[in-house]
TORVOTI-966980 format. One record per residue (C-alpha): x negated, y, z negated. Coordinates in steps of 0.02 Angstrom, whole numbers, padded with zeros to 5 digits, always signed. Layout:
residues N
XYZ
...
***
This chain:
residues 483
+03658-03665+00796
+03535-03647+00628
+03450-03449+00646
+03263-03484+00683
+03124-03364+00610
+02944-03420+00746
+02784-03377+00634
+02588-03424+00737
+02480-03599+00640
+02343-03676+00670
+02400-03852+00699
+02223-03914+00652
+02166-03814+00493
+02314-03831+00401
+02220-03769+00261
+02234-03592+00163
+02086-03485+00135
+02156-03333+00041
+02160-03301-00138
+02233-03157-00223
+02141-03060-00379
+02251-02936-00490
+02143-02826-00629
+02185-02683-00714
+02065-02564-00811
+02234-02467-00877
+02269-02592-01015
+02268-02800-01054
+02420-02892-01085
+02479-02902-01285
+02482-03069-01343
+02675-03047-01357
+02700-03020-01185
+02785-03189-01101
+02711-03218-00921
+02838-03221-00781
+02919-03400-00725
+02976-03467-00589
+03138-03585-00588
+03077-03770-00568
+03212-03825-00425
+03186-03981-00361
+03317-03981-00214
+03250-03921-00056
+03380-04005+00061
+03545-04093+00025
+03714-04082+00105
+03626-03887+00127
+03478-03813+00109
+03464-03772-00072
+03378-03590-00128
+03282-03551+00062
+03270-03421+00166
+03421-03362+00255
+03362-03435+00415
+03318-03596+00339
+03203-03652+00466
+03041-03558+00539
+02972-03622+00680
+02793-03636+00729
+02770-03483+00891
+02853-03523+01044
+02677-03446+01118
+02582-03616+01020
+02689-03722+01115
+02850-03752+00989
+03009-03773+01046
+03116-03674+00905
+03286-03729+00983
+03228-03940+00934
+03315-03910+00756
+03500-03892+00693
+03594-03990+00583
+03699-04149+00602
+03866-04163+00519
+03900-04359+00585
+03755-04436+00524
+03676-04433+00330
+03577-04535+00218
+03688-04478+00069
+03817-04340+00076
+03909-04271+00235
+03748-04164+00316
+03550-04227+00401
+03437-04123+00485
+03433-04157+00663
+03269-04131+00759
+03243-04168+00942
+03084-04209+00987
+03036-04108+01166
+02930-04214+01304
+02768-04149+01334
+02811-04075+01506
+02969-03993+01410
+02939-03823+01497
+03015-03730+01313
+02886-03798+01204
+02824-04018+01209
+02808-04004+01015
+02911-03935+00863
+02859-03876+00703
+02869-03782+00550
+02938-03735+00397
+03076-03710+00257
+03034-03564+00130
+03085-03538-00034
+03217-03385-00041
+03155-03284-00205
+02969-03273-00279
+02923-03456-00282
+02943-03605-00359
+02852-03708-00526
+02834-03862-00471
+02689-03925-00595
+02826-04031-00685
+02829-04149-00484
+02684-04257-00437
+02782-04299-00265
+02870-04223-00104
+03014-04381-00051
+03109-04341+00076
+03205-04507+00186
+03192-04510+00372
+03262-04615+00532
+03201-04581+00690
+03311-04639+00861
+03136-04757+00903
+03004-04775+00809
+02907-04627+00826
+02787-04533+00729
+02799-04373+00629
+02605-04291+00660
+02619-04201+00512
+02730-04191+00334
+02703-04096+00176
+02691-03938+00090
+02637-03780+00033
+02624-03680+00173
+02720-03516+00184
+02675-03435+00340
+02605-03269+00231
+02451-03344+00107
+02460-03555+00134
+02359-03568-00031
+02406-03768-00081
+02466-03820+00089
+02444-04019+00080
+02508-04145+00235
+02520-04312+00265
+02497-04355+00450
+02551-04480+00569
+02698-04546+00473
+02768-04668+00547
+02969-04680+00562
+03104-04838+00603
+03261-04825+00671
+03339-04869+00499
+03328-04738+00340
+03168-04737+00219
+03103-04630+00104
+02928-04568+00135
+02849-04498-00005
+02702-04350+00025
+02583-04344-00154
+02539-04161-00235
+02371-04143-00238
+02370-04046-00425
+02528-04011-00484
+02441-03869-00582
+02402-03776-00450
+02567-03761-00397
+02639-03629-00518
+02728-03542-00383
+02749-03584-00228
+02845-03548-00086
+02820-03682+00068
+02952-03790+00038
+02919-03918+00166
+02787-03941+00327
+02838-04042+00465
+02750-04036+00653
+02810-04171+00807
+02786-04223+00971
+02844-04333+01128
+02737-04486+01152
+02752-04642+01263
+02879-04772+01167
+02798-04932+01179
+02630-04890+01094
+02639-04721+01063
+02499-04653+01145
+02505-04528+01315
+02511-04620+01475
+02617-04521+01575
+02796-04572+01536
+02790-04487+01362
+03001-04462+01319
+03066-04346+01212
+03146-04424+01063
+03254-04380+00904
+03243-04403+00698
+03364-04343+00558
+03282-04316+00387
+03383-04300+00231
+03375-04289+00013
+03233-04178+00022
+03178-04127-00154
+03024-04143-00259
+03016-04277-00390
+02929-04346-00540
+02901-04513-00463
+02758-04575-00625
+02726-04726-00484
+02566-04623-00407
+02409-04683-00457
+02211-04734-00419
+02196-04558-00381
+02048-04539-00258
+01997-04369-00194
+01866-04359-00054
+01738-04258+00033
+01635-04304+00166
+01743-04442+00204
+01673-04506+00025
+01529-04532+00123
+01362-04472+00007
+01267-04381+00151
+01093-04319+00151
+01071-04169+00292
+00900-04077+00323
+00932-03884+00329
+00848-03716+00352
+00871-03574+00256
+01054-03448+00336
+01130-03615+00376
+01330-03602+00339
+01418-03761+00349
+01586-03813+00325
+01655-03970+00194
+01722-04098+00305
+01819-04268+00265
+01926-04208+00139
+02075-04307+00086
+02180-04351-00075
+02221-04526-00089
+02345-04608-00216
+02415-04785-00227
+02604-04806-00230
+02731-04905-00317
+02714-05050-00152
+02548-05059-00177
+02525-04955-00017
+02380-04840-00019
+02459-04628+00056
+02316-04492+00096
+02372-04341+00128
+02238-04170+00186
+02264-04063+00045
+02181-03893+00068
+02005-03844-00011
+02090-03723-00152
+02154-03901-00245
+01978-03928-00255
+01841-03857-00383
+01650-03855-00286
+01485-03877-00395
+01310-03840-00328
+01146-03926-00418
+01037-03771-00370
+01131-03646-00331
+00989-03560-00319
+00958-03656-00158
+01139-03674-00090
+01301-03577-00140
+01465-03666-00111
+01655-03559-00065
+01819-03609-00158
+01863-03628+00025
+01706-03757+00047
+01602-03668+00141
+01417-03716+00088
+01279-03563+00119
+01095-03610+00111
+01011-03469+00032
+00829-03527+00000
+00699-03663+00014
+00726-03829-00092
+00867-03953-00127
+01025-03971-00194
+01197-04085-00223
+01364-04041-00172
+01508-04110-00262
+01683-04080-00297
+01833-04125-00428
+02019-04114-00417
+02054-04059-00605
+01990-04188-00692
+01953-04331-00537
+01775-04344-00486
+01800-04329-00299
+01709-04470-00189
+01593-04412-00094
+01418-04289-00050
+01305-04177+00041
+01130-04188-00040
+01049-04036+00060
+00857-04004+00078
+00815-03843+00155
+00638-03836+00211
+00629-03649+00282
+00703-03496+00398
+00763-03583+00568
+00733-03512+00725
+00855-03489+00857
+00863-03590+01012
+00858-03448+01163
+00992-03330+01211
+01058-03371+01354
+01030-03235+01513
+01145-03273+01663
+01298-03199+01673
+01475-03285+01590
+01539-03280+01780
+01418-03370+01836
+01397-03520+01713
+01541-03658+01655
+01500-03662+01492
+01519-03840+01401
+01459-03775+01207
+01372-03615+01184
+01416-03464+01054
+01363-03345+01197
+01492-03406+01331
+01682-03468+01323
+01686-03650+01242
+01794-03759+01393
+01958-03800+01278
+01974-03970+01214
+01800-03979+01192
+01758-04135+01093
+01553-04179+01026
+01607-04344+00982
+01710-04409+01086
+01644-04572+01040
+01496-04641+00981
+01404-04764+00900
+01455-04827+00707
+01336-04711+00589
+01291-04561+00669
+01330-04437+00571
+01382-04275+00665
+01368-04084+00576
+01409-03919+00636
+01296-03792+00581
+01290-03621+00583
+01129-03516+00567
+01137-03315+00571
+01314-03331+00653
+01269-03462+00795
+01356-03621+00773
+01231-03802+00842
+01257-03996+00846
+01156-04084+00728
+01157-04271+00786
+01063-04396+00662
+01050-04587+00696
+01087-04540+00876
+01099-04701+00990
+01243-04636+01093
+01378-04496+01087
+01486-04417+01209
+01541-04244+01230
+01717-04225+01299
+01860-04087+01365
+02012-04085+01416
+02027-04133+01599
+01891-04183+01683
+01764-04029+01753
+01719-04002+01959
+01537-03979+01968
+01516-03960+02122
+01480-03789+02139
+01339-03819+02023
+01160-03857+02041
+01103-03886+01869
+01157-03920+01697
+01067-03829+01549
+01038-03903+01339
+00953-03847+01225
+00883-03967+01112
+00773-03984+00989
+00701-04161+00942
+00693-04155+00729
+00621-04336+00721
+00465-04395+00806
+00451-04515+00952
+00638-04534+00969
+00684-04552+01141
+00815-04439+01222
+00924-04486+01383
+01043-04372+01469
+01180-04441+01562
+01353-04375+01653
+01502-04472+01687
+01637-04462+01828
+01781-04520+01806
+01826-04495+01977
+01967-04445+02086
+02111-04548+01956
+02022-04430+01828
+02038-04569+01723
+01897-04669+01622
+01913-04847+01697
+01777-04948+01695
+01714-04872+01865
+01847-04941+01974
+01839-04762+02054
+01698-04667+01956
+01502-04660+01959
+01392-04635+01800
+01245-04590+01808
+01052-04569+01677
+00911-04442+01676
+00779-04473+01526
+00709-04311+01459
+00584-04390+01323
+00468-04325+01383
+00496-04134+01403
+00561-04144+01209
+00424-04056+01072
+00448-04084+00896
+00529-03964+00770
+00545-03841+00934
+00687-03762+01055
+00652-03840+01266
+00777-03783+01376
+00824-03952+01484
+00863-03880+01660
+00918-04029+01741
+00986-04043+01918
+01124-04130+01955
+01060-04233+02081
+00918-04290+01965
+01041-04397+01885
+00967-04561+01958
+00947-04701+01837
+01075-04834+01782
+01187-04814+01609
+01193-04914+01482
+01378-04896+01501
+01372-05003+01669
+01341-04830+01796
+01224-04835+01928
+01136-04689+01942
+01185-04541+02089
+01361-04515+02020
+01484-04396+02096
+01502-04230+01984
+01678-04160+02071
+01757-04253+01911
+01650-04232+01771
+01723-04314+01606
+01608-04325+01477
+01408-04292+01458
+01328-04427+01360
+01155-04417+01249
+01072-04579+01211
+00942-04607+01110
+00836-04723+00986
+00908-04660+00834
+00860-04513+00819
+00900-04329+00745
+00909-04177+00854
+00985-04033+00884
+01095-03956+01015
+01144-03811+01103
+01181-03695+01260
+01268-03824+01370
+01343-03755+01532
+01302-03786+01708
+01264-03672+01834
+01174-03637+01996
+00988-03621+02031
***
């Protein structure tokens, strides 16, 4: 059995944000000094680990749900040679951890990978399984330059897989040589439906290569869209929709999610808005600015054009004790597990999380409908009201709140046993001012666009739905309470 260490990692945030700055006031480096260099060893695992830590595989911490015992080597299976890595992916209900994931870290001070353009490996599965993430750059120390390819489909035959390096010049001293995560799934459609199973996959011949066949490089920010956003002074906005895509030798595109540290960001008007190396935009004063980015000399597709219209007034702080509410979204109460403020929505909607003076809110632009969801269902039968703070930005926009109850089977199955109802709050809103909506749960009497007939049950709520005629709204502090 391979010895293992464990480490915590946030799976949906593979971006490393730390930067080391070293300075000295005593002396400058002489022109004759030779800067330290690092080995450019390409191999990570062949028949044996190459230059890795003695523990070889460093697992994500079991407290995060990882199963560190799912990793081993297999002397009876290999693409080349006599050995491979075998991963026994646990089922979602495995009490010892419902997924497997971790890293291979360089034993020394790091490797110079500037001469390569991709991480490559061979893999196969016991079934046509999917790797959630696979990449490099995570070392569980700094995590400065991670890049991960997501949703990699394996087959039952050995095949070669490629993870492009967004900018090799950044990897002068990289210790994070390999990273992966994988979980259980339904073997028919790769979607959880209550029949999830464990499965197995093998890895071999993991190395860095200079392929020279990767072209049409396309770095992206904001999902390659040119977005316009009206905002306020004091706003903090995180750059989203970051990716890097290349075209491979077989004509297929390969996309990775890279760290923001691969990008150089620029603000066209730094007096209005600045942007950090981590992609965090800070709005300073009234005016306009356009946020763009590059990887190396390549312009990233996508931009954010900001128009700050002045100081922002936050929604009133909630006053009820936390123990008296069931909070869905608020900085003042704990957010409900698995919150998704865009669980389903209309085409063309723009959803932005913005932070003003430390308080986060959600802006919906071009809203026709959006579902707010969470893990499982909520029993709101012990509460009498739902509260939302709403600011209408677009004059004359309509605004309806709907609630959707999934029914006793806790599945959204088209009203086989579910129910839904709506409440039109348009008349209560005032443009450019916060309005606190306090809606009785027995007031959702209107039929809904999705087919609900009104007067829904509230003991298995799966969604809150916001409906408009393409309006723009700010939303904050959503919670159930009893009057």
